[in-house]
C-alpha positions in Angstrom: -146.5 -84.5 -138.9 -144.2 -84.8 -136.0 -140.5 -84.1 -136.0 -137.9 -83.9 -133.3 -134.2 -83.3 -132.6 -132.2 -85.2 -130.0 -129.1 -83.5 -128.5 -125.9 -85.4 -128.8 -123.2 -83.0 -127.5 -122.3 -79.4 -127.8 -124.3 -78.1 -130.8 -124.7 -81.5 -132.4 -128.2 -83.0 -132.8 -129.9 -85.8 -134.7 -133.2 -84.9 -136.3 -136.0 -87.3 -137.2 -139.6 -87.3 -138.4 -142.5 -89.7 -138.8 -140.8 -91.2 -141.8 -138.2 -92.7 -139.5 -135.2 -91.2 -141.3 -132.6 -89.3 -139.4 -130.3 -86.4 -140.3 -127.3 -84.9 -138.6 -127.5 -81.3 -137.5 -124.5 -79.2 -136.5 -123.1 -75.8 -136.2 -119.9 -74.1 -137.5 -116.8 -74.2 -135.3 -116.9 -70.4 -135.2 -120.0 -70.5 -133.0 -118.9 -73.5 -130.8 -120.1 -76.3 -133.1 -118.2 -79.4 -134.3 -119.0 -78.7 -138.0 -120.6 -82.1 -138.2 -123.9 -81.7 -139.9 -126.4 -79.6 -141.8 -127.2 -76.2 -140.4 -130.9 -76.0 -139.7 -131.3 -73.0 -142.0 -129.7 -75.0 -144.8 -132.4 -77.6 -144.5 -135.0 -75.0 -145.3 -133.3 -74.5 -148.7 -133.0 -78.2 -149.2 -136.7 -78.6 -148.3 -137.7 -76.0 -150.8 -135.5 -77.6 -153.6 -136.7 -81.1 -152.8 -140.4 -80.2 -152.5 -140.6 -78.4 -155.8 -138.3 -80.9 -157.6 -140.5 -83.8 -156.7 -143.5 -81.9 -158.1 -141.9 -80.8 -161.3 -140.3 -84.1 -162.2 -143.5 -86.1 -161.5 -145.5 -83.6 -163.7 -142.9 -83.7 -166.5 -143.0 -87.6 -166.4 -146.8 -87.4 -166.7 -146.4 -85.1 -169.6 -144.2 -87.8 -171.2 -141.1 -85.5 -171.3 -137.9 -87.4 -171.8 -135.8 -86.0 -168.9 -132.4 -87.6 -168.4 -131.0 -85.3 -165.7 -132.7 -82.9 -163.4 -131.4 -80.5 -160.7 -133.0 -77.8 -158.6 -130.8 -75.1 -157.0 -131.9 -72.7 -154.4 -129.9 -69.5 -153.6 -131.0 -67.6 -150.5 -130.0 -64.1 -149.6 -130.1 -63.5 -145.9 -130.4 -60.5 -143.6 -127.1 -59.4 -142.1 -128.5 -59.1 -138.6 -130.0 -61.8 -136.4 -132.2 -63.7 -136.9 -130.7 -63.6 -140.4 -134.0 -64.5 -142.2 -134.2 -65.1 -145.9 -134.6 -61.8 -147.8 -134.7 -63.2 -151.3 -134.8 -66.6 -152.9 -133.9 -67.8 -156.4 -134.9 -71.2 -157.5 -133.3 -72.5 -160.7 -134.6 -75.7 -162.5 -132.0 -77.3 -164.6 -133.6 -79.9 -167.0 -131.6 -82.1 -169.4 -133.3 -84.4 -171.8 -134.4 -85.1 -175.4 -136.7 -82.5 -176.8 -138.0 -81.2 -173.4 -140.9 -78.9 -174.1 -140.6 -75.4 -172.5 -144.4 -75.1 -172.2 -144.5 -78.4 -170.3 -141.7 -77.3 -168.0 -143.4 -73.9 -167.3 -146.7 -75.6 -166.5 -144.9 -78.0 -164.1 -143.2 -75.1 -162.4 -146.5 -73.2 -162.2 -148.4 -76.1 -160.6 -145.6 -76.6 -158.1 -145.6 -72.9 -157.2 -149.3 -72.3 -157.1 -150.8 -75.6 -156.0 -148.6 -78.5 -154.7 -145.4 -77.4 -152.9 -146.1 -76.4 -149.3 -142.4 -75.3 -148.7 -142.7 -72.9 -151.7 -146.0 -71.6 -150.5 -144.7 -70.8 -147.0 -141.4 -69.3 -148.0 -142.8 -67.2 -150.8 -144.9 -65.4 -148.1 -141.8 -64.3 -146.3 -139.4 -63.4 -149.1 -139.5 -62.6 -152.8 -138.9 -65.7 -154.9 -137.7 -65.8 -158.4 -138.1 -69.0 -160.5 -135.6 -69.5 -163.3 -135.2 -72.4 -165.6 -132.6 -73.8 -168.1 -133.3 -76.6 -170.6 -130.4 -78.6 -172.0 -130.5 -81.1 -174.8 -128.8 -84.4 -173.8 -125.3 -84.5 -175.4 -125.8 -80.9 -176.4 -125.9 -77.5 -174.9 -128.3 -75.0 -173.5 -131.5 -74.9 -175.6 -133.6 -72.4 -173.6 -133.5 -70.4 -170.4 -135.8 -67.9 -168.8 -137.8 -66.8 -165.8 -141.2 -68.2 -164.8 -143.7 -65.4 -164.3 -147.2 -66.1 -163.2 -149.8 -64.9 -165.7 
């Protein structure tokens, strides 16, 4: 895999990768940026959320779960001092559907965490990571919530 960023002006860059897609990178005005794009550290959170989300939804579909909405949130606590690394991560899977099976969801989360998601594998080595889930019934409320714990 090859990636790159090309400087535009000030603290503004355009990032790209082998896929050919581009993404705008920027910095906050308080540090001299133009507030015109993702902060690079934000992309690490998006990368984690996207990586595990793709795994989990594909596994749930293979398990014939009737998912109608799906969201993965990542909360990252960061050190106060530079380089302000992640110190703790919480990943929350929000699944809405018709009769979504908790066991199927837990297995999908387990497979993503233990086998498939490289972003999760890398980040879990540098900071504690908690995996939470919430299952909602379509046109209803919360059915089940919990924390995934490896056996």
